[in-house]
C-alpha positions in Angstrom: 24.2 -21.5 -4.7 25.5 -18.2 -3.4 27.4 -18.5 -0.1 25.9 -15.2 1.2 22.4 -16.6 0.7 23.3 -19.9 2.5 24.6 -18.0 5.5 21.9 -15.3 5.5 19.0 -17.8 5.2 20.6 -20.1 7.8 20.8 -23.0 5.2 24.2 -24.3 6.2 22.8 -27.5 7.8 20.8 -28.2 4.6 23.8 -27.7 2.4 25.9 -30.0 4.6 23.2 -32.7 4.5 22.9 -32.3 0.8 26.7 -32.7 0.3 26.8 -35.8 2.5 23.9 -37.5 0.7 25.0 -36.6 -2.8 28.5 -37.9 -2.2 27.0 -41.3 -1.5 24.6 -41.4 -4.5 25.6 -42.4 -8.0 22.9 -42.4 -10.6 22.6 -40.7 -14.0 19.3 -39.1 -13.0 20.8 -37.3 -10.0 23.0 -34.2 -10.1 26.4 -34.2 -8.5 27.2 -31.6 -5.9 30.1 -30.2 -7.9 31.4 -30.1 -11.4 28.1 -31.0 -13.1 26.5 -28.5 -15.4 22.8 -28.8 -16.2 22.9 -26.3 -19.1 19.4 -27.0 -20.2 18.0 -25.2 -17.1 14.9 -26.2 -15.0 11.8 -28.1 -16.1 9.9 -25.1 -14.7 11.5 -22.7 -17.1 10.9 -25.0 -20.1 7.2 -25.4 -19.2 7.0 -21.6 -18.8 8.5 -21.0 -22.2 6.7 -23.7 -24.1 3.3 -23.5 -22.3 3.3 -27.3 -21.8 5.2 -30.4 -22.8 4.1 -32.7 -25.6 2.8 -36.1 -24.4 6.0 -37.8 -25.6 8.2 -35.3 -23.8 6.1 -35.7 -20.6 6.4 -39.5 -20.8 10.1 -39.4 -21.4 10.9 -37.0 -18.6 8.5 -38.7 -16.2 10.2 -42.1 -16.9 13.6 -40.5 -16.1 12.4 -39.0 -12.9 10.7 -42.2 -11.8 13.9 -44.1 -12.5 15.9 -41.7 -10.4 13.3 -41.8 -7.6 13.3 -45.6 -7.6 17.1 -45.4 -7.1 16.8 -42.8 -4.3 14.1 -44.9 -2.5 16.2 -48.1 -3.0 19.0 -46.3 -1.2 16.6 -45.6 1.7 16.0 -41.9 1.1 12.9 -39.7 0.6 13.6 -36.5 -1.4 10.6 -34.5 -0.1 10.8 -31.6 -2.6 10.2 -32.9 -6.1 9.0 -30.0 -8.2 9.7 -28.6 -11.7 12.3 -26.2 -10.3 14.3 -29.1 -8.9 14.3 -31.1 -12.2 17.3 -29.9 -14.3 18.1 -30.6 -18.0 21.5 -31.7 -19.2 22.9 -30.4 -22.5 21.9 -33.6 -24.2 18.2 -33.3 -23.0 18.1 -35.7 -20.1 16.6 -34.7 -16.7 18.2 -34.9 -13.3 16.9 -34.5 -9.8 18.5 -31.7 -7.8 18.2 -30.1 -4.3 18.7 -32.8 -1.7 18.6 -30.3 1.2 15.2 -31.7 2.5 16.1 -35.4 2.1 15.1 -37.8 4.9 16.5 -41.2 5.4 14.2 -44.2 5.9 14.9 -46.5 8.8 16.6 -49.0 6.5 18.7 -46.4 4.7 22.1 -47.4 3.5 23.1 -43.8 3.2 24.9 -42.2 6.1 23.6 -38.8 7.0 24.1 -36.2 9.7 23.0 -37.5 13.2 20.1 -35.1 13.5 18.8 -35.7 10.0 17.2 -39.0 10.9 15.6 -37.5 14.0 11.8 -37.4 14.4 12.0 -34.4 16.7 10.5 -32.2 14.0 7.7 -34.5 13.0 5.3 -31.6 12.6 7.6 -29.3 10.7 6.7 -28.3 7.2 9.1 -29.6 4.5 9.0 -29.0 0.8 7.5 -26.1 -1.2 4.0 -24.8 -0.2 2.9 -24.3 -3.8 3.3 -28.1 -4.5 1.7 -29.4 -1.3 -1.6 -31.4 -2.0 -4.7 -29.6 -0.7 -5.4 -32.4 1.9 -2.2 -31.4 3.8 
């Protein structure tokens, strides 16, 4: 991520939170903050290029995402921004969850986060990506 964008868009707190969280997670379905290349690009781009995934591909990728989400939830975290743009492909065709800037710890979380990250002060604040919010929200 471009440092100028982080500063200009006032995303510094999100990047710090993401770094703290990712440093404490270790799962093959979750990207590392540094030194990890997901050369296959985003799931979004693959869907755009191919039109849609085959049923077998969709099942395989969904299983990998669910496995990673189960781990995240077992660690006491809620991702809050799962979307095709945040699902990245490795060179060997596996999928990894990225973008932990909106993560929220559950009460029983075993992950240490920034003090204000667990706060409910912003209970009515929108989190996530508007295009992926269900219509009932």
